[in-house]
C-alpha positions in Angstrom: -12.8 15.8 6.7 -16.0 14.9 8.5 -17.6 13.4 5.4 -14.7 10.9 4.8 -14.4 10.1 8.5 -18.1 9.3 8.8 -17.9 7.3 5.6 -15.0 5.4 7.1 -16.9 4.6 10.3 -20.0 3.5 8.5 -18.2 1.2 6.0 -15.8 -0.1 8.6 -18.7 -1.3 10.8 -20.5 -2.9 7.8 -17.4 -4.8 6.7 -16.4 -5.8 10.2 -19.7 -7.5 10.8 -20.0 -9.0 7.4 -19.1 -12.6 8.2 -18.9 -13.7 4.5 -16.4 -10.9 3.8 -14.2 -11.7 6.7 -14.3 -15.4 5.8 -12.9 -14.6 2.4 -10.2 -12.4 3.8 -9.2 -14.9 6.5 -9.0 -17.7 4.0 -6.8 -15.8 1.5 -4.5 -14.2 4.0 -4.1 -17.5 5.9 -2.5 -18.9 2.7 0.1 -16.2 2.8 0.7 -16.5 6.5 1.6 -20.2 6.1 3.7 -19.6 3.0 5.7 -16.7 4.6 6.5 -18.9 7.7 8.0 -21.5 5.4 9.7 -18.9 3.1 11.6 -17.4 6.0 13.3 -20.7 6.6 15.7 -19.9 3.8 17.4 -17.4 6.1 20.1 -18.5 8.4 19.8 -15.1 10.1 16.8 -13.1 9.0 17.3 -10.4 11.5 20.7 -9.5 10.1 19.3 -9.4 6.5 16.5 -7.0 7.7 19.0 -4.8 9.5 21.2 -4.5 6.4 18.3 -3.7 4.1 16.9 -1.2 6.5 20.2 0.5 6.9 20.6 0.8 3.1 17.1 2.2 2.5 17.4 4.6 5.4 20.7 5.9 4.0 19.1 6.3 0.5 16.1 8.1 1.8 18.3 10.6 3.6 20.4 11.2 0.4 17.6 10.7 -2.1 18.6 13.6 -4.4 22.1 12.2 -4.9 20.9 8.7 -5.8 18.1 9.9 -8.1 20.5 12.1 -10.1 22.9 9.2 -10.4 20.1 7.0 -11.7 19.1 9.6 -14.2 22.6 10.1 -15.6 23.2 6.4 -16.0 19.8 5.6 -17.5 20.0 8.3 -20.0 23.5 7.2 -21.2 21.7 4.2 -22.7 19.1 6.1 -24.5 16.4 6.2 -22.0 14.4 9.3 -20.9 13.8 10.3 -17.3 10.7 12.5 -16.6 10.2 14.2 -13.2 6.6 14.5 -12.2 5.6 16.8 -9.4 2.1 15.3 -8.9 -0.4 12.9 -10.4 -1.7 15.5 -12.8 1.8 16.2 -14.1 2.5 12.5 -14.6 -0.7 11.9 -16.5 0.0 14.9 -18.7 3.4 13.5 -19.5 2.1 10.1 -20.3 -0.6 11.5 -22.6 2.1 13.5 -24.3 4.1 10.3 -24.9 0.9 8.5 -26.2 0.3 11.4 -28.7 3.9 11.4 -29.8 3.8 7.6 -30.6 0.2 7.7 -31.9 -0.8 5.1 -29.3 -4.3 3.8 -29.1 -3.8 0.5 -27.2 -1.9 0.1 -23.9 -1.1 -3.0 -21.8 -0.3 -2.5 -18.2 1.4 -4.8 -15.7 0.5 -4.6 -12.0 1.4 -1.2 -10.5 -0.1 0.4 -7.5 1.4 3.7 -8.4 -0.7 3.8 -11.5 -3.7 3.6 -9.2 -2.5 6.9 -7.6 -2.7 8.5 -11.0 -6.1 6.8 -11.8 -4.3 6.0 -15.0 -6.8 3.7 -16.6 -9.6 6.2 -16.2 -7.5 9.1 -17.6 -6.4 7.0 -20.6 -10.0 6.0 -21.3 -11.2 9.6 -21.2 -8.7 10.2 -24.0 -10.0 7.3 -26.0 -7.0 5.0 -25.3 -7.6 1.4 -24.4 -5.7 0.5 -21.3 -5.8 -3.2 -20.3 -4.6 -4.7 -17.0 -2.6 -7.9 -17.7 -2.1 -9.2 -14.1 -4.9 -11.7 -13.5 -6.0 -10.1 -10.2 -5.9 -6.6 -11.7 -7.7 -7.8 -14.8 -10.5 -9.3 -12.6 -11.0 -6.0 -10.6 -10.8 -4.0 -13.9 -13.6 -5.9 -15.6 -15.6 -5.7 -12.4 -15.3 -1.9 -12.4 -13.4 -2.0 -9.1 -10.0 -0.9 -7.6 -7.3 -3.3 -6.2 -8.2 -4.5 -2.7 -4.7 -5.4 -1.5 -1.1 -4.4 -2.3 -0.3 -7.8 -3.7 -3.6 -9.5 -4.3 -6.0 -7.1 -6.0 -8.9 -9.5 -6.0 -8.4 -10.8 -2.4 -12.0 -10.0 -1.5 -13.4 -12.3 -4.1 -13.9 -16.0 -3.8 -13.4 -18.4 -6.8 -17.2 -18.6 -7.0 -17.4 -14.8 -7.2 -14.8 -14.7 -10.0 -16.5 -17.5 -11.9 -19.8 -15.6 -11.8 -18.1 -12.4 -13.0 -16.6 -14.2 -16.0 -19.9 -15.8 -16.7 -21.6 -12.3 -16.8 -18.8 -10.7 -18.8 -17.8 -13.4 -21.2 -20.4 -16.1 -21.0 -18.1 -18.7 -19.3 -19.6 -21.6 -17.4 -20.5 -20.2 -13.9 -19.0 -23.3 -12.5 -15.6 -22.7 -14.2 -12.5 -23.7 -12.2 -9.7 -21.2 -11.6 -7.5 -23.1 -14.0 -10.1 -22.7 -16.8 -10.5 -19.0 -16.1 -6.7 -18.5 -16.2 -6.4 -20.3 -19.6 -9.2 -18.1 -21.0 -7.6 -14.9 -19.7 -4.2 -15.9 -21.1 -5.7 -16.5 -24.5 -7.5 -13.2 -24.4 -4.5 -11.2 -23.3 -1.9 -12.8 -25.6 -3.3 -11.0 -28.6 -3.3 -7.7 -26.8 0.4 -8.0 -26.0 1.1 -8.5 -29.7 -0.9 -5.6 -30.9 -0.4 -2.9 -28.2 1.4 0.3 -29.0 2.8 0.9 -25.5 3.5 -1.1 -22.3 3.3 0.4 -18.9 4.9 -1.0 -15.8 5.8 0.1 -12.3 9.2 -0.5 -10.8 10.0 -2.4 -7.6 13.4 -0.9 -7.4 15.3 1.7 -9.4 19.1 1.0 -9.4 21.3 4.1 -9.2 24.7 2.7 -10.2 23.7 1.1 -13.5 20.6 3.2 -14.3 18.1 0.5 -14.4 14.7 -0.5 -13.3 14.1 -3.9 -11.4 10.7 -5.5 -11.9 9.5 -8.6 -10.0 6.3 -10.6 -10.7 4.9 -14.1 -10.8 2.9 -14.2 -14.1 5.1 -13.0 -16.9 2.8 -10.2 -17.9 5.4 -7.6 -16.9 8.0 -9.2 -19.2 5.6 -9.2 -22.0 4.5 -5.7 -21.4 8.1 -4.7 -21.9 9.1 -7.1 -24.7 6.3 -6.7 -27.3 5.3 -3.1 -27.5 7.6 -0.6 -29.2 7.5 1.8 -26.3 7.9 1.1 -22.6 6.8 3.5 -19.9 7.8 3.0 -16.2 6.0 4.9 -13.5 7.7 4.8 -10.1 7.9 6.7 -6.9 11.1 8.6 -6.1 11.6 6.5 -3.0 12.1 3.2 -4.9 15.8 3.9 -5.6 18.6 1.6 -4.2 22.3 2.3 -4.6 23.6 -0.7 -6.5 22.8 -3.8 -8.5 24.6 -5.7 -5.8 21.8 -4.8 -3.4 19.2 -6.8 -5.3 20.5 -10.1 -3.9 19.4 -8.7 -0.5 16.1 -6.9 -1.5 14.6 -9.3 -4.0 14.4 -12.3 -1.6 13.2 -10.1 1.3 10.4 -8.8 -0.9 9.3 -12.2 -2.2 9.6 -14.0 1.2 7.6 -11.4 3.2 5.1 -10.9 0.4 4.2 -14.3 -0.9 6.5 -16.7 1.0 8.6 -17.5 -2.0 12.4 -17.7 -2.0 12.3 -15.6 -5.1 9.4 -14.6 -7.4 9.1 -16.3 -10.8 10.1 -13.5 -13.1 12.7 -10.9 -12.1 13.8 -8.4 -14.8 16.4 -5.7 -14.9 15.7 -3.1 -17.6 18.4 -0.5 -18.4 16.9 1.3 -21.3 15.5 0.8 -24.9 17.1 -1.9 -27.0 20.6 -1.2 -28.2 21.9 -1.5 -31.8 23.3 -4.9 -31.2 20.1 -6.2 -29.5 17.2 -7.8 -31.4 14.5 -7.5 -28.6 13.1 -4.9 -26.4 11.3 -1.5 -26.8 12.6 1.1 -29.2 11.9 3.9 -26.7 11.8 3.8 -22.9 10.7 6.4 -20.4 10.9 6.4 -16.6 8.5 8.8 -14.9 9.8 9.6 -11.4 6.8 10.6 -9.3 6.8 12.8 -6.2 3.0 13.3 -5.6 3.6 14.6 -2.0 6.3 12.1 -1.2 8.4 15.1 -0.4 5.8 15.9 2.2 6.5 12.6 4.0 10.2 13.1 3.7 10.0 16.5 5.3 9.0 14.9 8.6 12.2 13.3 10.1 10.4 10.5 11.9 7.8 9.7 9.3 10.3 9.6 6.5 11.2 6.0 7.6 7.9 5.0 6.0 9.5 5.8 2.6 11.7 2.8 3.0 8.7 0.5 2.3 9.2 -2.0 -0.5 5.4 -2.8 -0.8 5.7 -6.4 0.3 2.3 -6.3 2.0 3.4 -8.1 5.1 2.1 -5.3 7.4 -1.3 -5.5 5.6 -1.6 -9.2 6.1 -0.6 -8.9 9.8 -2.9 -6.1 10.7 -6.0 -7.0 12.7 -7.8 -3.9 11.5 -7.3 -4.7 7.8 -8.3 -8.3 8.4 -11.5 -7.0 9.9 -12.5 -4.2 7.5 -10.6 -5.0 4.3 -9.1 -2.6 1.7 -11.9 -0.5 0.3 -12.9 1.1 3.6 -9.5 3.0 3.7 -10.6 4.9 0.5 -6.9 5.3 -0.5 -4.5 3.7 -2.9 -2.5 2.2 -0.1 -4.4 0.4 2.7 -3.3 -1.2 5.9 -0.7 0.1 8.3 1.6 1.6 5.7 -1.3 3.3 4.0 -2.4 4.7 7.4 1.0 6.2 7.9 1.6 7.7 4.4 -1.9 8.5 3.1 -2.5 11.5 5.5 0.6 13.0 4.0 0.0 12.0 0.3 -3.6 13.0 0.3 -4.0 15.6 3.1 -3.9 15.3 6.9 -7.2 17.1 7.2 -9.1 14.5 5.2 -7.1 11.4 6.1 -5.9 11.8 9.7 -8.5 9.4 10.9 -6.6 6.5 9.3 -3.8 7.0 11.8 -6.3 6.5 14.6 -7.7 3.3 13.0 -5.2 1.1 14.7 -4.9 -1.1 17.8 -1.2 -0.1 18.1 -0.5 -3.9 18.7 2.9 -3.5 16.9 2.5 -6.6 14.6 3.1 -4.4 11.5 6.4 -3.3 12.9 7.3 -6.9 13.9 6.8 -8.3 10.4 8.2 -5.4 8.3 11.4 -6.5 6.5 12.6 -2.9 6.4 12.2 -2.6 10.2 9.9 0.4 9.8 8.4 1.3 13.2 5.0 1.6 11.8 2.9 1.6 15.0 5.1 4.4 16.3 4.8 6.4 13.1 1.0 6.2 13.6 1.4 7.9 16.9 3.6 10.6 15.4 0.9 11.2 12.8 -1.7 11.6 15.6 0.5 14.1 17.4 1.1 16.0 14.2 -2.6 16.2 13.4 -3.2 17.8 16.8 -0.3 20.3 16.4 -1.7 21.3 13.0 -5.1 21.8 14.7 -7.0 19.2 12.8 -8.6 17.8 15.9 -12.3 18.8 16.6 -13.3 21.2 19.2 -15.1 18.4 21.1 -11.8 16.5 21.2 -9.9 19.5 22.6 -12.5 20.0 25.3 -12.3 16.3 26.2 -8.5 16.2 26.4 -8.5 19.4 28.5 -11.0 17.8 30.9 -9.1 14.5 31.1 -5.9 16.3 31.8 -7.5 18.2 34.7 -8.9 14.9 36.2 -5.7 12.9 35.7 -3.7 15.7 37.4 -6.0 15.9 40.4 -6.0 13.1 43.1 -9.2 14.5 44.5 -11.0 14.3 41.1 -9.6 10.8 40.5 -11.1 9.7 43.8 -14.5 10.9 42.9 -17.2 8.4 43.6 -17.9 5.6 41.2 -21.5 6.6 40.7 -20.6 10.1 39.4 -17.9 8.6 37.1 -20.3 6.0 35.7 -22.9 8.8 35.0 -20.4 11.0 33.3 -19.1 8.1 31.2 -22.6 7.1 30.1 -23.3 10.7 29.1 -20.2 11.6 27.2 -18.7 8.3 26.0 -21.6 6.0 25.2 -21.7 7.0 21.5 -17.9 7.0 21.1 -17.6 3.5 22.6 -20.0 2.2 20.0 -23.5 0.7 20.1 -22.2 -2.9 20.1 -20.2 -2.6 23.3 -21.1 -1.9 26.9 -19.2 0.8 28.7 -16.8 -0.4 31.4 -18.2 0.1 34.9 -16.1 1.8 37.5 -15.9 -0.2 40.8 -16.9 1.4 44.1 -13.3 1.9 45.0 -10.4 2.7 42.8 -6.8 1.3 43.1 -5.5 4.2 45.0 -8.2 3.9 47.7 -7.7 0.2 48.0 -4.0 0.7 48.3 -4.3 3.3 51.0 -6.6 1.0 53.0 -4.2 -1.9 52.7 -1.3 0.3 53.9 -3.3 1.5 56.9 -4.1 -2.1 58.1 
């Protein structure tokens, strides 16, 4: 616990005061900010749409077993196979079993944050299976030996000059290459991989219970090709991604695209309901959907925090968060960064190790304001803080401090202690906590209570 916390503090300070890093983040996020404002104009009543979507997802989360079983029955009717994975290790084991069954040596992957939970690329490579990211941003961070930096934009921390230099080192491209030239190069490189890969792996933005299908949304077409060309398609998705009906997509897809990228609708939207049928000429011969828990049940076990499972991974809260915009994605040291990551990561990866993320917030409420699912994120951070104390993950020094503060705040006599004594105590006990870059606040000679009593007596 202490090691991860100290690492977080150290890296957060480095990134917060790295002007070049913040400049890149501000530039890239500002593009989204402007696009989202324009995208929301398509709604005559955005608040009503958000309320409807939030109601549907909240209902599903509270009846998750019912909808997941409905999905499984309908999906397997069309020849698909549903696999239930308890944790990341279980999911990787099942994927490797599928690889062995189909003698797979080459895999193409479309963008999927849940595969990062599994560290899937690393696990496949350990088993001598080539796994290639086909989303441009994911491909960039993969060849750089890095992880995605942002829920939607994996290479958000890199400028076009950084990327050009990376491709110069890896592939010998001109270090002055323009983004369009790099895109053409990657497209040519990946096209052959789509044709020759044995298996395609994707995530799923939504799993649709009433028709037993997976809904996938993207902007580059790599997801469609990861499905269409390989003979086997594997979907890895969290159990929380289920929605009741195909009719609900007309509500959820625009909300996702608008709050994520500012688009009215993303470029490619696919509904995949199983392997190709006898009368169909295209599509995979086999299709598997791996439904992953991986401690999502732990989040669901907390009545208040389970609202976070309504998240559709649009990234709006990340873009709005002043903490993320200051320190970036890697400092969180989790798959999911920003406000949503700070809520769910302590449950997914252990409250003892990750409780500090719930304290890394200004509680300004911007995340809650922009969330299309109306998740009360800033309040959930407070519930996490409370839970960490109830589970005794707070340090002894914190317990002593809270005990002392309670004594002082409940005593008018102690509250009226002279400013000189207060300033000395603050300097002694809080200087390090307050940080070396800021000066401690100075108590005035008289507090508000004393000034008020003097005014009343005059």
